[in-house]
LODREN-29374 format. One record per residue: residue in three letters; x, y, z of N, C-alpha, C, CB in turn; residue number from 1; chain. Coordinates in Angstrom, 1 decimal, always signed. Glycine has a CB too. Layout:
BEGIN
{rec 'ALA'; {X; Y; Z}; {X; Y; Z}; {X; Y; Z}; {X; Y; Z}; NUM; 'A'}
...
end
This chain:
BEGIN
{rec 'UNK'; {+0.8; -1.2; +0.0}; {+0.0; +0.0; +0.0}; {+0.9; +1.2; +0.0}; {-0.9; +0.0; +1.2}; 1; 'A'}
{rec 'UNK'; {+0.3; +2.3; -0.6}; {+1.0; +3.6; -0.6}; {+0.7; +4.3; +0.7}; {+0.5; +4.4; -1.8}; 2; 'A'}
{rec 'UNK'; {+1.5; +5.3; +1.0}; {+1.3; +6.0; +2.3}; {-0.1; +6.7; +2.3}; {+2.4; +7.1; +2.4}; 3; 'A'}
{rec 'UNK'; {-0.6; +7.0; +1.1}; {-1.9; +7.7; +1.1}; {-3.1; +6.7; +1.4}; {-2.2; +8.4; -0.2}; 4; 'A'}
{rec 'UNK'; {-2.8; +5.4; +1.3}; {-3.8; +4.4; +1.6}; {-4.6; +4.0; +0.3}; {-4.7; +4.9; +2.6}; 5; 'A'}
{rec 'UNK'; {-4.3; +4.6; -0.8}; {-5.0; +4.3; -2.0}; {-4.0; +3.8; -3.1}; {-5.8; +5.6; -2.6}; 6; 'A'}
{rec 'UNK'; {-4.3; +2.7; -3.7}; {-3.5; +2.1; -4.7}; {-3.5; +2.9; -6.0}; {-3.8; +0.6; -4.9}; 7; 'A'}
{rec 'UNK'; {-2.5; +2.8; -6.8}; {-2.5; +3.5; -8.1}; {-3.7; +3.1; -8.9}; {-1.2; +3.3; -8.8}; 8; 'A'}
{rec 'UNK'; {-4.0; +1.8; -8.9}; {-5.1; +1.3; -9.7}; {-6.4; +1.9; -9.3}; {-5.2; -0.2; -9.7}; 9; 'A'}
{rec 'UNK'; {-6.7; +2.0; -8.0}; {-7.9; +2.6; -7.5}; {-7.9; +4.1; -7.8}; {-8.0; +2.4; -5.9}; 10; 'A'}
{rec 'UNK'; {-6.8; +4.8; -7.7}; {-6.8; +6.2; -7.9}; {-7.1; +6.5; -9.4}; {-5.4; +6.8; -7.6}; 11; 'A'}
{rec 'UNK'; {-6.5; +5.7; -10.3}; {-6.7; +5.8; -11.8}; {-8.1; +5.5; -12.1}; {-5.8; +4.9; -12.5}; 12; 'A'}
{rec 'UNK'; {-8.7; +4.5; -11.5}; {-10.1; +4.2; -11.8}; {-11.1; +5.3; -11.3}; {-10.5; +2.9; -11.0}; 13; 'A'}
{rec 'UNK'; {-10.7; +6.0; -10.3}; {-11.6; +7.1; -9.8}; {-11.5; +8.3; -10.7}; {-11.2; +7.5; -8.4}; 14; 'A'}
{rec 'UNK'; {-10.5; +8.5; -11.4}; {-10.3; +9.6; -12.3}; {-10.7; +9.3; -13.7}; {-8.9; +10.1; -12.3}; 15; 'A'}
{rec 'UNK'; {-11.2; +8.1; -14.0}; {-11.6; +7.7; -15.4}; {-10.4; +7.3; -16.2}; {-12.3; +8.9; -16.1}; 16; 'A'}
{rec 'UNK'; {-10.7; +7.0; -17.5}; {-9.6; +6.5; -18.3}; {-8.6; +7.5; -18.6}; {-10.2; +6.0; -19.7}; 17; 'A'}
{rec 'UNK'; {-7.4; +7.1; -18.6}; {-6.3; +8.1; -18.9}; {-6.3; +8.6; -20.3}; {-4.9; +7.5; -18.5}; 18; 'A'}
{rec 'UNK'; {-6.1; +9.9; -20.5}; {-5.9; +10.4; -21.8}; {-4.5; +10.2; -22.3}; {-6.3; +12.0; -21.8}; 19; 'A'}
{rec 'UNK'; {-4.4; +9.6; -23.5}; {-3.1; +9.4; -24.1}; {-2.8; +10.5; -25.0}; {-3.1; +8.0; -24.8}; 20; 'A'}
{rec 'UNK'; {-1.6; +10.6; -25.4}; {-1.2; +11.7; -26.3}; {-1.9; +11.6; -27.6}; {+0.4; +11.6; -26.5}; 21; 'A'}
{rec 'UNK'; {-2.2; +10.4; -28.0}; {-2.8; +10.2; -29.3}; {-4.3; +10.5; -29.3}; {-2.6; +8.8; -29.8}; 22; 'A'}
{rec 'UNK'; {-4.9; +10.7; -28.2}; {-6.3; +11.0; -28.1}; {-6.6; +12.5; -28.3}; {-6.9; +10.6; -26.7}; 23; 'A'}
{rec 'UNK'; {-5.6; +13.3; -28.1}; {-5.8; +14.8; -28.2}; {-5.8; +15.2; -29.7}; {-4.7; +15.5; -27.5}; 24; 'A'}
{rec 'UNK'; {-6.7; +16.1; -30.0}; {-6.7; +16.6; -31.4}; {-5.5; +17.5; -31.6}; {-8.0; +17.4; -31.7}; 25; 'A'}
{rec 'UNK'; {-5.0; +17.5; -32.8}; {-3.8; +18.3; -33.2}; {-4.2; +19.3; -34.3}; {-2.6; +17.4; -33.7}; 26; 'A'}
{rec 'UNK'; {-3.8; +20.5; -34.1}; {-4.1; +21.5; -35.2}; {-3.2; +21.2; -36.4}; {-3.9; +23.0; -34.7}; 27; 'A'}
{rec 'UNK'; {-3.6; +21.6; -37.6}; {-2.8; +21.4; -38.7}; {-1.4; +22.1; -38.5}; {-3.5; +21.9; -40.0}; 28; 'A'}
{rec 'UNK'; {-0.4; +21.5; -39.1}; {+1.0; +22.0; -38.9}; {+1.1; +23.4; -39.5}; {+2.0; +21.1; -39.5}; 29; 'A'}
{rec 'UNK'; {+1.7; +24.3; -38.8}; {+2.0; +25.7; -39.2}; {+0.7; +26.4; -39.7}; {+3.0; +25.7; -40.3}; 30; 'A'}
{rec 'UNK'; {-0.4; +26.2; -39.1}; {-1.6; +27.0; -39.4}; {-1.6; +28.2; -38.5}; {-2.9; +26.1; -39.1}; 31; 'A'}
{rec 'UNK'; {-1.3; +29.4; -39.2}; {-1.2; +30.6; -38.5}; {-2.5; +31.4; -38.7}; {+0.0; +31.4; -39.0}; 32; 'A'}
{rec 'UNK'; {-2.8; +32.2; -37.7}; {-3.9; +33.2; -37.9}; {-3.5; +34.3; -38.8}; {-4.4; +33.7; -36.5}; 33; 'A'}
{rec 'UNK'; {-4.5; +34.9; -39.4}; {-4.2; +35.9; -40.4}; {-3.4; +37.1; -39.9}; {-5.5; +36.4; -41.0}; 34; 'A'}
{rec 'UNK'; {-3.6; +37.5; -38.6}; {-2.9; +38.6; -38.1}; {-1.4; +38.3; -37.8}; {-3.6; +39.1; -36.8}; 35; 'A'}
{rec 'UNK'; {-1.1; +37.0; -37.6}; {+0.3; +36.6; -37.4}; {+1.0; +36.6; -38.7}; {+0.3; +35.2; -36.8}; 36; 'A'}
{rec 'UNK'; {+0.4; +36.4; -39.8}; {+1.0; +36.4; -41.1}; {+1.2; +37.8; -41.7}; {+0.3; +35.5; -42.1}; 37; 'A'}
{rec 'UNK'; {+0.6; +38.8; -41.1}; {+0.7; +40.1; -41.6}; {-0.3; +40.5; -42.6}; {+2.1; +40.3; -42.1}; 38; 'A'}
{rec 'UNK'; {-1.2; +39.6; -43.0}; {-2.1; +39.8; -44.1}; {-3.3; +40.7; -43.6}; {-2.6; +38.5; -44.7}; 39; 'A'}
{rec 'UNK'; {-3.7; +40.4; -42.4}; {-4.9; +41.0; -41.8}; {-4.5; +42.1; -40.8}; {-5.8; +39.9; -41.0}; 40; 'A'}
{rec 'UNK'; {-5.2; +43.3; -40.9}; {-4.8; +44.4; -40.0}; {-5.2; +44.0; -38.5}; {-5.5; +45.7; -40.3}; 41; 'A'}
{rec 'UNK'; {-4.4; +44.3; -37.6}; {-4.6; +44.0; -36.2}; {-4.9; +45.3; -35.5}; {-3.4; +43.2; -35.5}; 42; 'A'}
{rec 'UNK'; {-6.0; +45.5; -34.9}; {-6.4; +46.7; -34.3}; {-6.7; +46.6; -32.8}; {-7.7; +47.3; -35.0}; 43; 'A'}
{rec 'UNK'; {-6.1; +47.4; -32.0}; {-6.2; +47.4; -30.6}; {-6.7; +48.8; -30.1}; {-4.9; +47.0; -29.8}; 44; 'A'}
{rec 'UNK'; {-7.9; +48.8; -29.5}; {-8.5; +50.1; -29.0}; {-8.3; +50.2; -27.5}; {-10.0; +50.2; -29.4}; 45; 'A'}
{rec 'UNK'; {-7.9; +51.3; -27.0}; {-7.8; +51.6; -25.6}; {-8.8; +52.7; -25.3}; {-6.3; +51.9; -25.2}; 46; 'A'}
{rec 'UNK'; {-9.9; +52.3; -24.8}; {-11.0; +53.3; -24.6}; {-11.4; +53.9; -25.9}; {-10.5; +54.4; -23.7}; 47; 'A'}
{rec 'UNK'; {-11.8; +55.1; -25.9}; {-12.2; +55.8; -27.2}; {-11.2; +56.8; -27.6}; {-13.6; +56.4; -27.0}; 48; 'A'}
{rec 'UNK'; {-10.0; +56.8; -27.1}; {-9.0; +57.9; -27.3}; {-7.7; +57.4; -27.9}; {-8.8; +58.6; -26.1}; 49; 'A'}
{rec 'UNK'; {-7.5; +56.1; -28.0}; {-6.3; +55.6; -28.6}; {-6.5; +54.3; -29.3}; {-5.3; +55.3; -27.4}; 50; 'A'}
{rec 'UNK'; {-5.8; +54.2; -30.5}; {-6.0; +53.1; -31.4}; {-4.7; +52.7; -32.0}; {-7.0; +53.4; -32.5}; 51; 'A'}
{rec 'UNK'; {-4.3; +51.4; -31.8}; {-3.1; +50.9; -32.4}; {-3.5; +50.0; -33.6}; {-2.2; +50.0; -31.3}; 52; 'A'}
{rec 'UNK'; {-3.0; +50.4; -34.8}; {-3.2; +49.6; -36.0}; {-1.9; +49.0; -36.5}; {-3.9; +50.5; -37.1}; 53; 'A'}
{rec 'UNK'; {-1.9; +47.7; -36.5}; {-0.7; +47.0; -37.0}; {-1.0; +46.3; -38.3}; {-0.2; +46.0; -36.0}; 54; 'A'}
{rec 'UNK'; {+0.0; +46.0; -39.1}; {-0.1; +45.3; -40.4}; {-0.7; +46.1; -41.4}; {-0.9; +44.0; -40.2}; 55; 'A'}
{rec 'UNK'; {-0.6; +47.5; -41.4}; {-1.0; +48.3; -42.5}; {+0.1; +48.5; -43.5}; {-1.5; +49.7; -41.9}; 56; 'A'}
{rec 'UNK'; {-0.3; +48.9; -44.7}; {+0.7; +49.1; -45.7}; {+0.9; +50.5; -46.1}; {+0.3; +48.3; -47.0}; 57; 'A'}
{rec 'UNK'; {+0.2; +51.4; -45.5}; {+0.4; +52.8; -45.8}; {-0.7; +53.7; -45.4}; {+0.6; +53.0; -47.3}; 58; 'A'}
{rec 'UNK'; {-0.5; +55.0; -45.3}; {-1.5; +56.0; -45.0}; {-2.1; +56.6; -46.2}; {-1.0; +57.1; -44.0}; 59; 'A'}
{rec 'UNK'; {-3.4; +56.4; -46.4}; {-4.1; +56.9; -47.7}; {-4.7; +58.3; -47.5}; {-5.2; +55.9; -48.1}; 60; 'A'}
{rec 'UNK'; {-5.3; +58.5; -46.3}; {-5.9; +59.8; -46.0}; {-5.6; +60.2; -44.6}; {-7.5; +59.7; -46.2}; 61; 'A'}
{rec 'UNK'; {-5.2; +61.4; -44.4}; {-4.9; +61.9; -43.0}; {-5.5; +63.3; -42.8}; {-3.4; +61.8; -42.7}; 62; 'A'}
{rec 'UNK'; {-6.6; +63.4; -42.1}; {-7.2; +64.7; -41.7}; {-7.5; +64.6; -40.2}; {-8.5; +65.0; -42.5}; 63; 'A'}
{rec 'UNK'; {-7.9; +65.7; -39.7}; {-8.2; +65.8; -38.2}; {-9.5; +64.9; -37.9}; {-8.4; +67.2; -37.8}; 64; 'A'}
{rec 'UNK'; {-10.3; +64.7; -38.9}; {-11.5; +63.9; -38.6}; {-11.6; +62.5; -39.2}; {-12.7; +64.7; -39.1}; 65; 'A'}
{rec 'UNK'; {-10.5; +62.2; -40.1}; {-10.6; +60.9; -40.8}; {-9.1; +60.5; -41.1}; {-11.4; +61.0; -42.1}; 66; 'A'}
{rec 'UNK'; {-8.8; +59.2; -40.7}; {-7.5; +58.6; -41.0}; {-7.8; +57.3; -41.7}; {-6.6; +58.4; -39.8}; 67; 'A'}
{rec 'UNK'; {-7.3; +57.1; -42.9}; {-7.6; +55.9; -43.7}; {-6.2; +55.2; -43.9}; {-8.3; +56.2; -45.0}; 68; 'A'}
{rec 'UNK'; {-6.1; +53.9; -43.6}; {-4.9; +53.2; -43.7}; {-5.2; +52.0; -44.7}; {-4.4; +52.6; -42.4}; 69; 'A'}
{rec 'UNK'; {-4.2; +51.8; -45.6}; {-4.3; +50.7; -46.5}; {-3.8; +49.4; -45.8}; {-3.5; +51.0; -47.8}; 70; 'A'}
{rec 'UNK'; {-4.4; +48.3; -46.2}; {-3.9; +47.0; -45.7}; {-4.1; +46.0; -46.9}; {-4.6; +46.5; -44.4}; 71; 'A'}
{rec 'UNK'; {-3.5; +44.8; -46.7}; {-3.7; +43.8; -47.7}; {-5.1; +43.3; -47.9}; {-2.8; +42.6; -47.4}; 72; 'A'}
{rec 'UNK'; {-5.9; +43.5; -46.8}; {-7.3; +43.1; -46.8}; {-8.2; +44.2; -47.3}; {-7.7; +42.6; -45.4}; 73; 'A'}
{rec 'UNK'; {-7.8; +45.4; -47.5}; {-8.6; +46.6; -47.8}; {-8.2; +47.7; -46.9}; {-10.1; +46.2; -47.7}; 74; 'A'}
{rec 'UNK'; {-9.1; +48.7; -46.9}; {-8.8; +49.9; -46.1}; {-9.5; +49.9; -44.7}; {-9.3; +51.1; -46.9}; 75; 'A'}
{rec 'UNK'; {-8.7; +50.5; -43.8}; {-9.2; +50.6; -42.4}; {-9.4; +52.1; -42.2}; {-8.2; +50.0; -41.3}; 76; 'A'}
{rec 'UNK'; {-10.5; +52.5; -41.7}; {-10.8; +53.9; -41.5}; {-11.2; +54.2; -40.1}; {-12.0; +54.3; -42.5}; 77; 'A'}
{rec 'UNK'; {-10.5; +55.3; -39.5}; {-10.9; +55.8; -38.2}; {-11.5; +57.1; -38.3}; {-9.6; +55.8; -37.2}; 78; 'A'}
{rec 'UNK'; {-12.7; +57.3; -37.8}; {-13.4; +58.6; -37.9}; {-13.6; +59.2; -36.5}; {-14.8; +58.4; -38.5}; 79; 'A'}
{rec 'UNK'; {-13.5; +60.5; -36.3}; {-13.6; +61.1; -35.0}; {-13.3; +62.6; -35.1}; {-12.8; +60.4; -34.0}; 80; 'A'}
{rec 'UNK'; {-12.8; +63.1; -34.0}; {-12.5; +64.5; -33.9}; {-11.1; +64.7; -33.3}; {-13.5; +65.3; -33.0}; 81; 'A'}
{rec 'UNK'; {-10.3; +65.6; -33.8}; {-9.0; +65.8; -33.2}; {-8.0; +64.7; -33.4}; {-9.1; +66.2; -31.8}; 82; 'A'}
{rec 'UNK'; {-8.1; +63.9; -34.5}; {-7.3; +62.7; -34.7}; {-5.9; +63.1; -35.0}; {-7.9; +61.8; -35.8}; 83; 'A'}
{rec 'UNK'; {-4.9; +62.4; -34.5}; {-3.5; +62.6; -34.8}; {-2.8; +61.3; -34.7}; {-2.9; +63.7; -33.8}; 84; 'A'}
{rec 'UNK'; {-1.6; +61.3; -35.3}; {-0.7; +60.1; -35.2}; {+0.3; +60.4; -34.2}; {-0.1; +59.8; -36.6}; 85; 'A'}
{rec 'UNK'; {+0.3; +59.6; -33.1}; {+1.3; +59.9; -32.1}; {+2.6; +59.1; -32.3}; {+0.7; +59.6; -30.7}; 86; 'A'}
{rec 'UNK'; {+2.5; +58.0; -33.0}; {+3.6; +57.2; -33.3}; {+3.4; +56.5; -34.6}; {+3.9; +56.1; -32.1}; 87; 'A'}
{rec 'UNK'; {+4.3; +56.6; -35.5}; {+4.2; +55.9; -36.8}; {+5.5; +55.2; -37.1}; {+3.8; +56.8; -38.0}; 88; 'A'}
{rec 'UNK'; {+5.4; +53.9; -37.4}; {+6.6; +53.1; -37.8}; {+6.1; +52.2; -38.9}; {+7.2; +52.4; -36.6}; 89; 'A'}
{rec 'UNK'; {+7.0; +51.5; -39.5}; {+6.7; +50.6; -40.6}; {+5.7; +49.5; -40.1}; {+8.0; +49.9; -41.1}; 90; 'A'}
{rec 'UNK'; {+4.5; +49.6; -40.7}; {+3.5; +48.6; -40.4}; {+2.7; +48.8; -39.2}; {+4.2; +47.3; -40.2}; 91; 'A'}
{rec 'UNK'; {+2.9; +49.9; -38.5}; {+2.1; +50.2; -37.3}; {+2.0; +51.7; -37.0}; {+2.7; +49.5; -36.0}; 92; 'A'}
{rec 'UNK'; {+0.8; +52.1; -36.6}; {+0.6; +53.5; -36.2}; {-0.3; +53.5; -34.9}; {-0.1; +54.3; -37.3}; 93; 'A'}
{rec 'UNK'; {-0.1; +54.6; -34.1}; {-1.0; +54.8; -33.0}; {-1.8; +56.1; -33.4}; {-0.2; +55.0; -31.7}; 94; 'A'}
{rec 'UNK'; {-3.1; +56.0; -33.3}; {-4.0; +57.1; -33.6}; {-4.6; +57.6; -32.3}; {-5.2; +56.7; -34.6}; 95; 'A'}
{rec 'UNK'; {-4.5; +58.9; -32.0}; {-5.1; +59.4; -30.8}; {-6.1; +60.5; -31.2}; {-4.0; +60.0; -29.9}; 96; 'A'}
{rec 'UNK'; {-7.1; +60.7; -30.3}; {-8.1; +61.7; -30.5}; {-9.4; +61.1; -30.0}; {-8.2; +62.1; -31.9}; 97; 'A'}
{rec 'UNK'; {-10.5; +61.8; -30.3}; {-11.8; +61.3; -30.0}; {-12.3; +60.4; -31.1}; {-12.8; +62.6; -29.8}; 98; 'A'}
{rec 'UNK'; {-12.0; +59.1; -30.9}; {-12.4; +58.1; -32.0}; {-13.8; +57.7; -31.8}; {-11.4; +56.9; -31.9}; 99; 'A'}
{rec 'UNK'; {-14.6; +58.0; -32.8}; {-16.1; +57.7; -32.7}; {-16.5; +56.5; -33.5}; {-16.8; +58.9; -33.3}; 100; 'A'}
{rec 'UNK'; {-15.7; +56.1; -34.5}; {-16.1; +55.0; -35.4}; {-14.9; +54.4; -36.0}; {-17.2; +55.4; -36.4}; 101; 'A'}
{rec 'UNK'; {-14.9; +53.1; -36.2}; {-13.8; +52.4; -36.9}; {-14.5; +51.6; -38.0}; {-12.9; +51.5; -36.0}; 102; 'A'}
{rec 'UNK'; {-14.0; +51.7; -39.3}; {-14.6; +51.0; -40.4}; {-13.5; +50.0; -40.8}; {-15.0; +51.9; -41.6}; 103; 'A'}
{rec 'UNK'; {-13.9; +48.7; -40.9}; {-13.0; +47.7; -41.3}; {-13.3; +47.1; -42.7}; {-13.0; +46.5; -40.3}; 104; 'A'}
{rec 'UNK'; {-12.3; +46.6; -43.4}; {-12.6; +46.0; -44.7}; {-13.4; +44.8; -44.6}; {-11.3; +45.7; -45.4}; 105; 'A'}
{rec 'UNK'; {-14.3; +44.6; -45.6}; {-15.1; +43.3; -45.6}; {-14.1; +42.2; -45.9}; {-16.2; +43.4; -46.7}; 106; 'A'}
{rec 'UNK'; {-14.6; +41.0; -45.7}; {-13.7; +39.8; -46.0}; {-13.3; +39.8; -47.4}; {-14.5; +38.5; -45.7}; 107; 'A'}
{rec 'UNK'; {-14.1; +40.3; -48.3}; {-13.8; +40.3; -49.8}; {-12.8; +41.4; -50.1}; {-15.0; +40.4; -50.6}; 108; 'A'}
{rec 'UNK'; {-12.4; +42.2; -49.2}; {-11.4; +43.3; -49.5}; {-12.1; +44.6; -49.9}; {-10.5; +42.8; -50.6}; 109; 'A'}
{rec 'UNK'; {-13.4; +44.8; -49.7}; {-14.0; +46.0; -50.0}; {-13.5; +47.1; -49.1}; {-15.6; +45.9; -50.0}; 110; 'A'}
{rec 'UNK'; {-13.4; +48.3; -49.6}; {-12.9; +49.4; -48.8}; {-14.1; +50.2; -48.3}; {-12.0; +50.4; -49.7}; 111; 'A'}
{rec 'UNK'; {-13.9; +50.8; -47.1}; {-14.9; +51.7; -46.6}; {-15.2; +52.8; -47.6}; {-14.5; +52.3; -45.2}; 112; 'A'}
{rec 'UNK'; {-16.4; +53.4; -47.5}; {-16.8; +54.5; -48.4}; {-15.9; +55.6; -48.3}; {-18.3; +54.9; -48.1}; 113; 'A'}
{rec 'UNK'; {-15.6; +56.3; -49.4}; {-14.7; +57.4; -49.4}; {-15.3; +58.7; -49.0}; {-14.0; +57.5; -50.8}; 114; 'A'}
{rec 'UNK'; {-16.7; +58.7; -48.8}; {-17.4; +59.9; -48.5}; {-17.3; +60.5; -47.2}; {-18.7; +59.8; -48.8}; 115; 'A'}
end
């Protein structure tokens, strides 16, 4: 007997059949999410005053009320008041201001309206 008073066989029976390594489902090899491959824009909002946009390919429109960024999936548009870029580097920008709306590209790559 073990010091706990329960044999291994009794303990294993109480916890049900053991899961083996081969019972677990495996994801397909090297299946990455779109944001990890850089194809899909990754957007992180902090409240309504700060927006981090990664995986963009350029700035198409920049005004105080509208910032439009190109991406491989289409255009990403931030609308609001007093918008500015507080940090811009290759593939990522931080937009600050009173952000009222974010328009994302459709799955088919359609861009938000230019109006």
